Structure formats: structure tokens, C-alpha cells
MIBA-490011 format. One record per residue: residue number from 1; residue in three letters; chain; x, y, z of N, C-alpha, C in turn. Coordinates in pm, whole numbers, plus 50000, padded with zeros to 5 digits. Each point is the difference from the previous one (the first is absolute). Layout:
<atoms>
<atom><nr>NUM</nr><rest>ala</rest><kette>A</kette><n_c1>X</n_c1><n_c2>Y</n_c2><n_c3>Z</n_c3><ca_c1>X</ca_c1><ca_c2>Y</ca_c2><ca_c3>Z</ca_c3><c_c1>X</c_c1><c_c2>Y</c_c2><c_c3>Z</c_c3></atom>
...
</atoms>
This chain:
<atoms>
<atom><nr>1</nr><rest>met</rest><kette>A</kette><n_c1>35045</n_c1><n_c2>64259</n_c2><n_c3>31364</n_c3><ca_c1>49933</ca_c1><ca_c2>49899</ca_c2><ca_c3>50081</ca_c3><c_c1>49858</c_c1><c_c2>50045</c_c2><c_c3>50028</c_c3></atom>
<atom><nr>2</nr><rest>asp</rest><kette>A</kette><n_c1>49906</n_c1><n_c2>49910</n_c2><n_c3>49987</n_c3><ca_c1>49859</ca_c1><ca_c2>50030</ca_c2><ca_c3>50023</ca_c3><c_c1>49961</c_c1><c_c2>49956</c_c2><c_c3>50142</c_c3></atom>
<atom><nr>3</nr><rest>leu</rest><kette>A</kette><n_c1>50011</n_c1><n_c2>50094</n_c2><n_c3>50097</n_c3><ca_c1>49971</ca_c1><ca_c2>49966</ca_c2><ca_c3>50139</ca_c3><c_c1>49855</c_c1><c_c2>49963</c_c2><c_c3>50022</c_c3></atom>
<atom><nr>4</nr><rest>leu</rest><kette>A</kette><n_c1>49908</n_c1><n_c2>50075</n_c2><n_c3>49940</n_c3><ca_c1>49859</ca_c1><ca_c2>49969</ca_c2><ca_c3>50018</ca_c3><c_c1>49964</c_c1><c_c2>49865</c_c2><c_c3>49938</c_c3></atom>
<atom><nr>5</nr><rest>gly</rest><kette>A</kette><n_c1>50057</n_c1><n_c2>49971</n_c2><n_c3>49885</n_c3><ca_c1>49977</ca_c1><ca_c2>49870</ca_c2><ca_c3>49937</ca_c3><c_c1>50057</c_c1><c_c2>49887</c_c2><c_c3>50083</c_c3></atom>
<atom><nr>6</nr><rest>ala</rest><kette>A</kette><n_c1>50114</n_c1><n_c2>50024</n_c2><n_c3>50063</n_c3><ca_c1>50062</ca_c1><ca_c2>49896</ca_c2><ca_c3>50085</ca_c3><c_c1>49914</c_c1><c_c2>49973</c_c2><c_c3>50123</c_c3></atom>
<atom><nr>7</nr><rest>leu</rest><kette>A</kette><n_c1>49937</n_c1><n_c2>50102</n_c2><n_c3>50054</n_c3><ca_c1>49914</ca_c1><ca_c2>49982</ca_c2><ca_c3>50117</ca_c3><c_c1>49876</c_c1><c_c2>49918</c_c2><c_c3>49968</c_c3></atom>
<atom><nr>8</nr><rest>ser</rest><kette>A</kette><n_c1>49949</n_c1><n_c2>50012</n_c2><n_c3>49880</n_c3><ca_c1>49877</ca_c1><ca_c2>49931</ca_c2><ca_c3>49964</ca_c3><c_c1>50024</c_c1><c_c2>49865</c_c2><c_c3>49934</c_c3></atom>
<atom><nr>9</nr><rest>ser</rest><kette>A</kette><n_c1>50125</n_c1><n_c2>49962</n_c2><n_c3>49980</n_c3><ca_c1>50028</ca_c1><ca_c2>49873</ca_c2><ca_c3>49932</ca_c3><c_c1>49981</c_c1><c_c2>49883</c_c2><c_c3>50095</c_c3></atom>
<atom><nr>10</nr><rest>asp</rest><kette>A</kette><n_c1>49987</n_c1><n_c2>49881</n_c2><n_c3>49943</n_c3><ca_c1>49983</ca_c1><ca_c2>49879</ca_c2><ca_c3>50079</ca_c3><c_c1>50133</c_c1><c_c2>49930</c_c2><c_c3>50025</c_c3></atom>
<atom><nr>11</nr><rest>gln</rest><kette>A</kette><n_c1>50111</n_c1><n_c2>50066</n_c2><n_c3>49969</n_c3><ca_c1>50130</ca_c1><ca_c2>49939</ca_c2><ca_c3>50018</ca_c3><c_c1>50032</c_c1><c_c2>49989</c_c2><c_c3>50149</c_c3></atom>
<atom><nr>12</nr><rest>gln</rest><kette>A</kette><n_c1>50055</n_c1><n_c2>49886</n_c2><n_c3>50036</n_c3><ca_c1>50043</ca_c1><ca_c2>49976</ca_c2><ca_c3>50137</ca_c3><c_c1>50144</c_c1><c_c2>50047</c_c2><c_c3>50016</c_c3></atom>
<atom><nr>13</nr><rest>gly</rest><kette>A</kette><n_c1>50041</n_c1><n_c2>50027</n_c2><n_c3>50122</n_c3><ca_c1>50137</ca_c1><ca_c2>50035</ca_c2><ca_c3>50028</ca_c3><c_c1>50089</c_c1><c_c2>49877</c_c2><c_c3>49991</c_c3></atom>
<atom><nr>14</nr><rest>pro</rest><kette>A</kette><n_c1>50129</n_c1><n_c2>50017</n_c2><n_c3>50020</n_c3><ca_c1>50091</ca_c1><ca_c2>49886</ca_c2><ca_c3>49992</ca_c3><c_c1>49974</c_c1><c_c2>49901</c_c2><c_c3>50112</c_c3></atom>
<atom><nr>15</nr><rest>asp</rest><kette>A</kette><n_c1>50027</n_c1><n_c2>49871</n_c2><n_c3>49973</n_c3><ca_c1>49984</ca_c1><ca_c2>49898</ca_c2><ca_c3>50103</ca_c3><c_c1>50095</c_c1><c_c2>50023</c_c2><c_c3>50116</c_c3></atom>
<atom><nr>16</nr><rest>ile</rest><kette>A</kette><n_c1>50122</n_c1><n_c2>50040</n_c2><n_c3>49968</n_c3><ca_c1>50098</ca_c1><ca_c2>50034</ca_c2><ca_c3>50102</ca_c3><c_c1>50028</c_c1><c_c2>50149</c_c2><c_c3>49986</c_c3></atom>
<atom><nr>17</nr><rest>pro</rest><kette>A</kette><n_c1>49960</n_c1><n_c2>50080</n_c2><n_c3>50099</n_c3><ca_c1>50019</ca_c1><ca_c2>50145</ca_c2><ca_c3>49988</ca_c3><c_c1>50148</c_c1><c_c2>50038</c_c2><c_c3>50004</c_c3></atom>
<atom><nr>18</nr><rest>pro</rest><kette>A</kette><n_c1>50032</n_c1><n_c2>50116</n_c2><n_c3>49944</n_c3><ca_c1>50140</ca_c1><ca_c2>50045</ca_c2><ca_c3>49998</ca_c3><c_c1>50042</c_c1><c_c2>50064</c_c2><c_c3>50133</c_c3></atom>
<atom><nr>19</nr><rest>cys</rest><kette>A</kette><n_c1>50128</n_c1><n_c2>50011</n_c2><n_c3>50017</n_c3><ca_c1>50061</ca_c1><ca_c2>50069</ca_c2><ca_c3>50114</ca_c3><c_c1>49956</c_c1><c_c2>50146</c_c2><c_c3>50001</c_c3></atom>
<atom><nr>20</nr><rest>ser</rest><kette>A</kette><n_c1>49987</n_c1><n_c2>50058</n_c2><n_c3>50119</n_c3><ca_c1>49959</ca_c1><ca_c2>50140</ca_c2><ca_c3>50015</ca_c3><c_c1>50114</c_c1><c_c2>50099</c_c2><c_c3>49982</c_c3></atom>
<atom><nr>21</nr><rest>arg</rest><kette>A</kette><n_c1>50124</n_c1><n_c2>49953</n_c2><n_c3>49998</n_c3><ca_c1>50115</ca_c1><ca_c2>50091</ca_c2><ca_c3>49983</ca_c3><c_c1>49991</c_c1><c_c2>50065</c_c2><c_c3>49863</c_c3></atom>
<atom><nr>22</nr><rest>lys</rest><kette>A</kette><n_c1>50015</n_c1><n_c2>50131</n_c2><n_c3>49997</n_c3><ca_c1>49987</ca_c1><ca_c2>50076</ca_c2><ca_c3>49876</ca_c3><c_c1>50091</c_c1><c_c2>49943</c_c2><c_c3>49891</c_c3></atom>
<atom><nr>23</nr><rest>gly</rest><kette>A</kette><n_c1>49939</n_c1><n_c2>49972</n_c2><n_c3>49885</n_c3><ca_c1>50073</ca_c1><ca_c2>49952</ca_c2><ca_c3>49885</ca_c3><c_c1>50023</c_c1><c_c2>49850</c_c2><c_c3>49997</c_c3></atom>
<atom><nr>24</nr><rest>cys</rest><kette>A</kette><n_c1>49967</n_c1><n_c2>49929</n_c2><n_c3>50107</n_c3><ca_c1>50023</ca_c1><ca_c2>49856</ca_c2><ca_c3>50005</ca_c3><c_c1>49879</c_c1><c_c2>49926</c_c2><c_c3>49943</c_c3></atom>
<atom><nr>25</nr><rest>thr</rest><kette>A</kette><n_c1>50025</n_c1><n_c2>49904</n_c2><n_c3>49914</n_c3><ca_c1>49891</ca_c1><ca_c2>49920</ca_c2><ca_c3>49942</ca_c3><c_c1>50010</c_c1><c_c2>49854</c_c2><c_c3>50041</c_c3></atom>
<atom><nr>26</nr><rest>ala</rest><kette>A</kette><n_c1>50089</n_c1><n_c2>49969</n_c2><n_c3>50094</n_c3><ca_c1>50015</ca_c1><ca_c2>49862</ca_c2><ca_c3>50048</ca_c3><c_c1>49875</c_c1><c_c2>49958</c_c2><c_c3>50077</c_c3></atom>
<atom><nr>27</nr><rest>his</rest><kette>A</kette><n_c1>49977</n_c1><n_c2>49870</n_c2><n_c3>50005</n_c3><ca_c1>49886</ca_c1><ca_c2>49948</ca_c2><ca_c3>50076</ca_c3><c_c1>50022</c_c1><c_c2>50020</c_c2><c_c3>50149</c_c3></atom>
<atom><nr>28</nr><rest>ala</rest><kette>A</kette><n_c1>49895</n_c1><n_c2>50040</n_c2><n_c3>50069</n_c3><ca_c1>50007</ca_c1><ca_c2>50020</ca_c2><ca_c3>50144</ca_c3><c_c1>50001</c_c1><c_c2>49865</c_c2><c_c3>50071</c_c3></atom>
<atom><nr>29</nr><rest>ala</rest><kette>A</kette><n_c1>50080</n_c1><n_c2>49991</n_c2><n_c3>50104</n_c3><ca_c1>50007</ca_c1><ca_c2>49879</ca_c2><ca_c3>50082</ca_c3><c_c1>49964</c_c1><c_c2>50029</c_c2><c_c3>50145</c_c3></atom>
<atom><nr>30</nr><rest>trp</rest><kette>A</kette><n_c1>49994</n_c1><n_c2>50129</n_c2><n_c3>50036</n_c3><ca_c1>49979</ca_c1><ca_c2>50042</ca_c2><ca_c3>50138</ca_c3><c_c1>49896</c_c1><c_c2>50110</c_c2><c_c3>50011</c_c3></atom>
<atom><nr>31</nr><rest>gln</rest><kette>A</kette><n_c1>49930</n_c1><n_c2>50001</n_c2><n_c3>50112</n_c3><ca_c1>49908</ca_c1><ca_c2>50108</ca_c2><ca_c3>50037</ca_c3><c_c1>50067</c_c1><c_c2>50077</c_c2><c_c3>50115</c_c3></atom>
<atom><nr>32</nr><rest>val</rest><kette>A</kette><n_c1>50037</n_c1><n_c2>50123</n_c2><n_c3>49974</n_c3><ca_c1>50061</ca_c1><ca_c2>50083</ca_c2><ca_c3>50103</ca_c3><c_c1>49887</c_c1><c_c2>50087</c_c2><c_c3>50057</c_c3></atom>
<atom><nr>33</nr><rest>lys</rest><kette>A</kette><n_c1>49962</n_c1><n_c2>49972</n_c2><n_c3>50123</n_c3><ca_c1>49884</ca_c1><ca_c2>50066</ca_c2><ca_c3>50061</ca_c3><c_c1>50045</c_c1><c_c2>50116</c_c2><c_c3>50087</c_c3></atom>
<atom><nr>34</nr><rest>trp</rest><kette>A</kette><n_c1>49928</n_c1><n_c2>50111</n_c2><n_c3>49989</n_c3><ca_c1>50039</ca_c1><ca_c2>50121</ca_c2><ca_c3>50069</ca_c3><c_c1>49879</c_c1><c_c2>50087</c_c2><c_c3>50030</c_c3></atom>
<atom><nr>35</nr><rest>asn</rest><kette>A</kette><n_c1>50020</n_c1><n_c2>50100</n_c2><n_c3>50083</n_c3><ca_c1>49903</ca_c1><ca_c2>50108</ca_c2><ca_c3>50018</ca_c3><c_c1>50072</c_c1><c_c2>50124</c_c2><c_c3>50052</c_c3></atom>
<atom><nr>36</nr><rest>asn</rest><kette>A</kette><n_c1>49938</n_c1><n_c2>50113</n_c2><n_c3>49977</n_c3><ca_c1>50052</ca_c1><ca_c2>50126</ca_c2><ca_c3>50050</ca_c3><c_c1>49919</c_c1><c_c2>50032</c_c2><c_c3>50125</c_c3></atom>
<atom><nr>37</nr><rest>pro</rest><kette>A</kette><n_c1>50058</n_c1><n_c2>49990</n_c2><n_c3>50119</n_c3><ca_c1>49923</ca_c1><ca_c2>50020</ca_c2><ca_c3>50123</ca_c3><c_c1>49942</c_c1><c_c2>50140</c_c2><c_c3>50016</c_c3></atom>
<atom><nr>38</nr><rest>lys</rest><kette>A</kette><n_c1>50051</n_c1><n_c2>50096</n_c2><n_c3>49923</n_c3><ca_c1>49945</ca_c1><ca_c2>50136</ca_c2><ca_c3>50009</ca_c3><c_c1>49867</c_c1><c_c2>50013</c_c2><c_c3>49927</c_c3></atom>
<atom><nr>39</nr><rest>ile</rest><kette>A</kette><n_c1>49974</n_c1><n_c2>49912</n_c2><n_c3>49902</n_c3><ca_c1>49876</ca_c1><ca_c2>50013</ca_c2><ca_c3>49922</ca_c3><c_c1>49915</c_c1><c_c2>49873</c_c2><c_c3>49994</c_c3></atom>
<atom><nr>40</nr><rest>his</rest><kette>A</kette><n_c1>50056</n_c1><n_c2>49883</n_c2><n_c3>50040</n_c3><ca_c1>49925</ca_c1><ca_c2>49875</ca_c2><ca_c3>49992</ca_c3><c_c1>49968</c_c1><c_c2>49947</c_c2><c_c3>50140</c_c3></atom>
<atom><nr>41</nr><rest>asn</rest><kette>A</kette><n_c1>49888</n_c1><n_c2>49931</n_c2><n_c3>50011</n_c3><ca_c1>49968</ca_c1><ca_c2>49930</ca_c2><ca_c3>50124</ca_c3><c_c1>50108</c_c1><c_c2>49895</c_c2><c_c3>50026</c_c3></atom>
<atom><nr>42</nr><rest>pro</rest><kette>A</kette><n_c1>50028</n_c1><n_c2>49967</n_c2><n_c3>50126</n_c3><ca_c1>50106</ca_c1><ca_c2>49902</ca_c2><ca_c3>50030</ca_c3><c_c1>49978</c_c1><c_c2>49863</c_c2><c_c3>49934</c_c3></atom>
<atom><nr>43</nr><rest>glu</rest><kette>A</kette><n_c1>49875</n_c1><n_c2>49961</n_c2><n_c3>49977</n_c3><ca_c1>49970</ca_c1><ca_c2>49870</ca_c2><ca_c3>49941</ca_c3><c_c1>50016</c_c1><c_c2>49999</c_c2><c_c3>49849</c_c3></atom>
<atom><nr>44</nr><rest>arg</rest><kette>A</kette><n_c1>49998</n_c1><n_c2>50114</n_c2><n_c3>49939</n_c3><ca_c1>50003</ca_c1><ca_c2>50009</ca_c2><ca_c3>49853</ca_c3><c_c1>50135</c_c1><c_c2>49958</c_c2><c_c3>49946</c_c3></atom>
<atom><nr>45</nr><rest>arg</rest><kette>A</kette><n_c1>49999</n_c1><n_c2>49925</n_c2><n_c3>49892</n_c3><ca_c1>50124</ca_c1><ca_c2>49960</ca_c2><ca_c3>49934</ca_c3><c_c1>49991</c_c1><c_c2>50033</c_c2><c_c3>49852</c_c3></atom>
<atom><nr>46</nr><rest>lys</rest><kette>A</kette><n_c1>50095</n_c1><n_c2>50075</n_c2><n_c3>49953</n_c3><ca_c1>50019</ca_c1><ca_c2>50023</ca_c2><ca_c3>49857</ca_c3><c_c1>50100</c_c1><c_c2>49895</c_c2><c_c3>49956</c_c3></atom>
<atom><nr>47</nr><rest>val</rest><kette>A</kette><n_c1>49998</n_c1><n_c2>49965</n_c2><n_c3>49871</n_c3><ca_c1>50089</ca_c1><ca_c2>49894</ca_c2><ca_c3>49953</ca_c3><c_c1>50075</c_c1><c_c2>50046</c_c2><c_c3>49876</c_c3></atom>
<atom><nr>48</nr><rest>trp</rest><kette>A</kette><n_c1>50131</n_c1><n_c2>49983</n_c2><n_c3>50004</n_c3><ca_c1>50083</ca_c1><ca_c2>50013</ca_c2><ca_c3>49883</ca_c3><c_c1>50045</c_c1><c_c2>49860</c_c2><c_c3>49965</c_c3></atom>
<atom><nr>49</nr><rest>leu</rest><kette>A</kette><n_c1>50006</n_c1><n_c2>49971</n_c2><n_c3>49872</n_c3><ca_c1>50046</ca_c1><ca_c2>49869</ca_c2><ca_c3>49955</ca_c3><c_c1>50146</c_c1><c_c2>50011</c_c2><c_c3>49963</c_c3></atom>
<atom><nr>50</nr><rest>ala</rest><kette>A</kette><n_c1>50077</n_c1><n_c2>49896</n_c2><n_c3>50033</n_c3><ca_c1>50145</ca_c1><ca_c2>50005</ca_c2><ca_c3>49976</ca_c3><c_c1>50050</c_c1><c_c2>49872</c_c2><c_c3>49935</c_c3></atom>
<atom><nr>51</nr><rest>cys</rest><kette>A</kette><n_c1>50091</n_c1><n_c2>50017</n_c2><n_c3>49906</n_c3><ca_c1>50073</ca_c1><ca_c2>49885</ca_c2><ca_c3>49945</ca_c3><c_c1>50114</c_c1><c_c2>49970</c_c2><c_c3>50098</c_c3></atom>
<atom><nr>52</nr><rest>asp</rest><kette>A</kette><n_c1>50070</n_c1><n_c2>49890</n_c2><n_c3>49979</n_c3><ca_c1>50112</ca_c1><ca_c2>49965</ca_c2><ca_c3>50088</ca_c3><c_c1>50108</c_c1><c_c2>50108</c_c2><c_c3>50000</c_c3></atom>
<atom><nr>53</nr><rest>asp</rest><kette>A</kette><n_c1>50025</n_c1><n_c2>50061</n_c2><n_c3>49886</n_c3><ca_c1>50106</ca_c1><ca_c2>50101</ca_c2><ca_c3>49988</ca_c3><c_c1>49968</c_c1><c_c2>50130</c_c2><c_c3>50074</c_c3></atom>
<atom><nr>54</nr><rest>his</rest><kette>A</kette><n_c1>49871</n_c1><n_c2>50035</n_c2><n_c3>50013</n_c3><ca_c1>49963</ca_c1><ca_c2>50129</ca_c2><ca_c3>50059</ca_c3><c_c1>49935</c_c1><c_c2>49990</c_c2><c_c3>50138</c_c3></atom>
<atom><nr>55</nr><rest>arg</rest><kette>A</kette><n_c1>49985</n_c1><n_c2>49881</n_c2><n_c3>50052</n_c3><ca_c1>49938</ca_c1><ca_c2>49984</ca_c2><ca_c3>50132</ca_c3><c_c1>50074</c_c1><c_c2>50081</c_c2><c_c3>50106</c_c3></atom>
<atom><nr>56</nr><rest>glu</rest><kette>A</kette><n_c1>50129</n_c1><n_c2>49982</n_c2><n_c3>50010</n_c3><ca_c1>50078</ca_c1><ca_c2>50068</ca_c2><ca_c3>50103</ca_c3><c_c1>49995</c_c1><c_c2>50152</c_c2><c_c3>49980</c_c3></atom>
<atom><nr>57</nr><rest>trp</rest><kette>A</kette><n_c1>50009</n_c1><n_c2>50048</n_c2><n_c3>49876</n_c3><ca_c1>49996</ca_c1><ca_c2>50143</ca_c2><ca_c3>49973</ca_c3><c_c1>49868</c_c1><c_c2>50060</c_c2><c_c3>50048</c_c3></atom>
<atom><nr>58</nr><rest>leu</rest><kette>A</kette><n_c1>49887</n_c1><n_c2>49935</n_c2><n_c3>49966</n_c3><ca_c1>49870</ca_c1><ca_c2>50051</ca_c2><ca_c3>50041</ca_c3><c_c1>49983</c_c1><c_c2>49995</c_c2><c_c3>50152</c_c3></atom>
<atom><nr>59</nr><rest>glu</rest><kette>A</kette><n_c1>50045</n_c1><n_c2>49892</n_c2><n_c3>50064</n_c3><ca_c1>49993</ca_c1><ca_c2>49991</ca_c2><ca_c3>50146</ca_c3><c_c1>50082</c_c1><c_c2>50111</c_c2><c_c3>50065</c_c3></atom>
<atom><nr>60</nr><rest>asn</rest><kette>A</kette><n_c1>50122</n_c1><n_c2>50022</n_c2><n_c3>49951</n_c3><ca_c1>50085</ca_c1><ca_c2>50104</ca_c2><ca_c3>50059</ca_c3><c_c1>49941</c_c1><c_c2>50139</c_c2><c_c3>49981</c_c3></atom>
<atom><nr>61</nr><rest>phe</rest><kette>A</kette><n_c1>49941</n_c1><n_c2>50025</n_c2><n_c3>49884</n_c3><ca_c1>49934</ca_c1><ca_c2>50129</ca_c2><ca_c3>49974</ca_c3><c_c1>49890</c_c1><c_c2>50024</c_c2><c_c3>50104</c_c3></atom>
<atom><nr>62</nr><rest>leu</rest><kette>A</kette><n_c1>49918</n_c1><n_c2>49897</n_c2><n_c3>50025</n_c3><ca_c1>49890</ca_c1><ca_c2>50013</ca_c2><ca_c3>50096</ca_c3><c_c1>50050</c_c1><c_c2>50004</c_c2><c_c3>50145</c_c3></atom>
<atom><nr>63</nr><rest>lys</rest><kette>A</kette><n_c1>50101</n_c1><n_c2>49920</n_c2><n_c3>50031</n_c3><ca_c1>50054</ca_c1><ca_c2>49999</ca_c2><ca_c3>50137</ca_c3><c_c1>50061</c_c1><c_c2>50135</c_c2><c_c3>50036</c_c3></atom>
<atom><nr>64</nr><rest>ala</rest><kette>A</kette><n_c1>50064</n_c1><n_c2>50066</n_c2><n_c3>49906</n_c3><ca_c1>50060</ca_c1><ca_c2>50131</ca_c2><ca_c3>50026</ca_c3><c_c1>49894</c_c1><c_c2>50103</c_c2><c_c3>50040</c_c3></atom>
<atom><nr>65</nr><rest>arg</rest><kette>A</kette><n_c1>49877</n_c1><n_c2>49978</n_c2><n_c3>49956</n_c3><ca_c1>49890</ca_c1><ca_c2>50092</ca_c2><ca_c3>50030</ca_c3><c_c1>49908</c_c1><c_c2>49946</c_c2><c_c3>50110</c_c3></atom>
<atom><nr>66</nr><rest>leu</rest><kette>A</kette><n_c1>50037</n_c1><n_c2>49886</n_c2><n_c3>50059</n_c3><ca_c1>49922</ca_c1><ca_c2>49931</ca_c2><ca_c3>50104</ca_c3><c_c1>49862</c_c1><c_c2>49958</c_c2><c_c3>49950</c_c3></atom>
<atom><nr>67</nr><rest>phe</rest><kette>A</kette><n_c1>49989</n_c1><n_c2>49964</n_c2><n_c3>49871</n_c3><ca_c1>49874</ca_c1><ca_c2>49958</ca_c2><ca_c3>49939</ca_c3><c_c1>49991</c_c1><c_c2>49848</c_c2><c_c3>49986</c_c3></atom>
<atom><nr>68</nr><rest>trp</rest><kette>A</kette><n_c1>50113</n_c1><n_c2>49929</n_c2><n_c3>49996</n_c3><ca_c1>50000</ca_c1><ca_c2>49856</ca_c2><ca_c3>49972</ca_c3><c_c1>49933</c_c1><c_c2>49925</c_c2><c_c3>50115</c_c3></atom>
<atom><nr>69</nr><rest>arg</rest><kette>A</kette><n_c1>49915</n_c1><n_c2>49901</n_c2><n_c3>49965</n_c3><ca_c1>49932</ca_c1><ca_c2>49918</ca_c2><ca_c3>50101</ca_c3><c_c1>50036</c_c1><c_c2>49853</c_c2><c_c3>49989</c_c3></atom>
<atom><nr>70</nr><rest>ser</rest><kette>A</kette><n_c1>50001</n_c1><n_c2>49944</n_c2><n_c3>49878</n_c3><ca_c1>50035</ca_c1><ca_c2>49859</ca_c2><ca_c3>49982</ca_c3><c_c1>50025</c_c1><c_c2>49973</c_c2><c_c3>49852</c_c3></atom>
<atom><nr>71</nr><rest>thr</rest><kette>A</kette><n_c1>50060</n_c1><n_c2>49885</n_c2><n_c3>49973</n_c3><ca_c1>50020</ca_c1><ca_c2>49954</ca_c2><ca_c3>49863</ca_c3><c_c1>49955</c_c1><c_c2>49855</c_c2><c_c3>49995</c_c3></atom>
<atom><nr>72</nr><rest>glu</rest><kette>A</kette><n_c1>49913</n_c1><n_c2>49970</n_c2><n_c3>49905</n_c3><ca_c1>49943</ca_c1><ca_c2>49866</ca_c2><ca_c3>49986</ca_c3><c_c1>50024</c_c1><c_c2>49950</c_c2><c_c3>49858</c_c3></atom>
<atom><nr>73</nr><rest>pro</rest><kette>A</kette><n_c1>50021</n_c1><n_c2>49870</n_c2><n_c3>49983</n_c3><ca_c1>50010</ca_c1><ca_c2>49946</ca_c2><ca_c3>49864</ca_c3><c_c1>49867</c_c1><c_c2>50014</c_c2><c_c3>49926</c_c3></atom>
<atom><nr>74</nr><rest>met</rest><kette>A</kette><n_c1>50005</n_c1><n_c2>50013</n_c2><n_c3>49871</n_c3><ca_c1>49879</ca_c1><ca_c2>50017</ca_c2><ca_c3>49919</ca_c3><c_c1>49905</c_c1><c_c2>49882</c_c2><c_c3>50012</c_c3></atom>
<atom><nr>75</nr><rest>asn</rest><kette>A</kette><n_c1>50050</n_c1><n_c2>49880</n_c2><n_c3>50021</n_c3><ca_c1>49914</ca_c1><ca_c2>49882</ca_c2><ca_c3>50003</ca_c3><c_c1>49935</c_c1><c_c2>49974</c_c2><c_c3>50134</c_c3></atom>
<atom><nr>76</nr><rest>thr</rest><kette>A</kette><n_c1>50018</n_c1><n_c2>50089</n_c2><n_c3>50099</n_c3><ca_c1>49936</ca_c1><ca_c2>49984</ca_c2><ca_c3>50129</ca_c3><c_c1>49851</c_c1><c_c2>50032</c_c2><c_c3>49987</c_c3></atom>
<atom><nr>77</nr><rest>pro</rest><kette>A</kette><n_c1>49912</n_c1><n_c2>49908</n_c2><n_c3>50043</n_c3><ca_c1>49856</ca_c1><ca_c2>50030</ca_c2><ca_c3>49995</ca_c3><c_c1>49969</c_c1><c_c2>50127</c_c2><c_c3>50079</c_c3></atom>
<atom><nr>78</nr><rest>ala</rest><kette>A</kette><n_c1>49907</n_c1><n_c2>50079</n_c2><n_c3>49948</n_c3><ca_c1>49968</ca_c1><ca_c2>50131</ca_c2><ca_c3>50059</ca_c3><c_c1>49962</c_c1><c_c2>49989</c_c2><c_c3>50147</c_c3></atom>
<atom><nr>79</nr><rest>gly</rest><kette>A</kette><n_c1>49916</n_c1><n_c2>49906</n_c2><n_c3>50036</n_c3><ca_c1>49958</ca_c1><ca_c2>49987</ca_c2><ca_c3>50139</ca_c3><c_c1>50115</c_c1><c_c2>49966</c_c2><c_c3>50092</c_c3></atom>
<atom><nr>80</nr><rest>glu</rest><kette>A</kette><n_c1>50091</n_c1><n_c2>49915</n_c2><n_c3>49954</n_c3><ca_c1>50115</ca_c1><ca_c2>49961</ca_c2><ca_c3>50079</ca_c3><c_c1>50092</c_c1><c_c2>50118</c_c2><c_c3>50020</c_c3></atom>
<atom><nr>81</nr><rest>ala</rest><kette>A</kette><n_c1>50024</n_c1><n_c2>50079</n_c2><n_c3>49897</n_c3><ca_c1>50087</ca_c1><ca_c2>50116</ca_c2><ca_c3>50009</ca_c3><c_c1>49940</c_c1><c_c2>50104</c_c2><c_c3>50094</c_c3></atom>
<atom><nr>82</nr><rest>glu</rest><kette>A</kette><n_c1>49872</n_c1><n_c2>50026</n_c2><n_c3>49989</n_c3><ca_c1>49935</ca_c1><ca_c2>50099</ca_c2><ca_c3>50085</ca_c3><c_c1>50000</c_c1><c_c2>49959</c_c2><c_c3>50146</c_c3></atom>
<atom><nr>83</nr><rest>ala</rest><kette>A</kette><n_c1>49993</n_c1><n_c2>49868</n_c2><n_c3>50028</n_c3><ca_c1>49998</ca_c1><ca_c2>49953</ca_c2><ca_c3>50138</ca_c3><c_c1>50132</c_c1><c_c2>50030</c_c2><c_c3>50070</c_c3></atom>
<atom><nr>84</nr><rest>arg</rest><kette>A</kette><n_c1>50112</n_c1><n_c2>50012</n_c2><n_c3>49924</n_c3><ca_c1>50129</ca_c1><ca_c2>50026</ca_c2><ca_c3>50060</ca_c3><c_c1>50027</c_c1><c_c2>50147</c_c2><c_c3>50024</c_c3></atom>
<atom><nr>85</nr><rest>leu</rest><kette>A</kette><n_c1>49917</n_c1><n_c2>50089</n_c2><n_c3>49948</n_c3><ca_c1>50027</ca_c1><ca_c2>50144</ca_c2><ca_c3>50012</ca_c3><c_c1>49973</c_c1><c_c2>50048</c_c2><c_c3>50138</c_c3></atom>
</atoms>
């Protein structure tokens, strides 16, 4: 794989991004928002994308570590989703 060539190409990413679960190539349907309070500001949100099959797994992984903050559908407008945080 040519990483440097991929960085300089004009190719766009997929229209529907894939799930963040390792090895999953399904289309993401959810934004699982989280932060690590030990290293992130309280307002900061990191986002993992989840398909329907892995949403609960990713939420449980984050909840066990007290990192989970919210889960939003992918089609929620950014401003609307941020207003609910």
C-alpha cells in the first residue's frame, strides 16, 4: 500500500463511513460520543461510528470505563446534536 500516494490523491472517502468496531466494514448508523475525563476537557467529544450490530458493544465498552457521553443517529445535523450535549 502506498500511504504517501494515498495522502496526496484526490480520492474522497466513502459517502457512508464504516463502523469503528475493529474488522467491521458495515455502514455506520450511529455516532457514539465519548471523552476520557482524565485527559480531555469536559466539553470535548470524541466520536466512534457504529453500525446497528455494534452500537451496544461500543457503548458498553465506553460505559465500563465511564467514557460514554451520548449516542446520536448519523443523520442528526451537527448543530442539533451539539446543542443536546
